[in-house]
C-alpha positions, 0 to 999 in steps of 0.5 A: 233110536232115541226113544228107545235109547232114552229109555234104556238111559232111564232104566240105567240110571235108576238101576246104578242109583239102587246100587249107590243106595245100596251100598252106601245108604244114598246118593250123593255126588262123590258116590256117583261119580265113583260108582259110574267110573267103575260101572260105565265101561262095563256097562257099554261092553255089555250093551254092544254085545247084547246089541250084536247078538239081537241084530243078529237074530233079527237079520236071521229072522228076516232072511228067513221070513224073506224065503218064505214063498209069496211073504212080503219081508216085512210079514212074518209068520209069528205067535202073539201073546198079550198077558194082562194083570187082573184088577190092575187099577184096583190094586193100585189104590189099595198099595202104597208107591213104593209097594206098586213100584215093586209089583211092576218091577217083579211083574217085569223081572217074571215075565221077561225071565219066562218068555227069554227062557222060552225063546220069545220075545217081548215086543213092549210092556204098558203097565199092566201088560206084556206083548209078546211074540214067538216063531212057533205056535208050540213055544208060544203055548208053552209061554202062555201056560208057563206065565200063568204057572209063574205068576201063580207062585208069586204072591205079590202079582196078580192073576193074568188074563192072557190071548193068544193068536197065530198068523201073519204079523206086519213087523216094523220098527220093533213093533207088530200089528196087523189082525192077529194082534188085534185079536189077541188083544180082544180075546184078553177082554174075555179071558177069566183070571188065570186063563188063556184064550187062543184064536182059530190059528193057534188052535188048528196049529196045535191039533195033535199036539199032545202037550196042550188041550183046547176046548172050543168056547162059545163065540163072542163079540168084540170091538171089530169082530162080530164072531170071534171063536176063542178056545181055551188053552190048557196044559194036557193032563 
């Protein structure tokens, strides 16, 4: 809890400092006290509201998972996706600190909006990569394709590689673990810029869905998997 709230506090302080700079031109003790006194009560109320909504959603998901026959309480059937910015290391060398900060912020806000709008959840963001999950395979596929479309429309962002896998996932302390997570991460290494690679679990679940097309590709060897069979996921039509 302390780790999560520490990150939240860092983000909130940065956000308030930017508000102060926009309104007053610079951050001073007087402007900090004035703005904090005005913002903090509303921020606390909003924080409590958001926490309660997430708490209710987590209980609902756990109840559904516990009701599944033969399933462990901590193991949920999920779709796991990794979205990775192409050439991030090379990009960081060509951009200033300010430009890099704006790119990372834009990446975070864009991915958050797309994933939330399609009923997915962000597990974590690590630099140039975002890990997300969805309860339904079609939702996960729609999120992956929507992320590609949205990022293509953002000139400040490089293209994405996305790996998608479906199956039983161990959910612990807000993070996800297991073979499904590993496969989604491994698929990124073989995805071309602007593409989405899916595993057999996703391909089987989407068979017959008229909204998507899946083309089988040649099996690949990745760390931990000598014969991993990827499918290229695209929007039908």
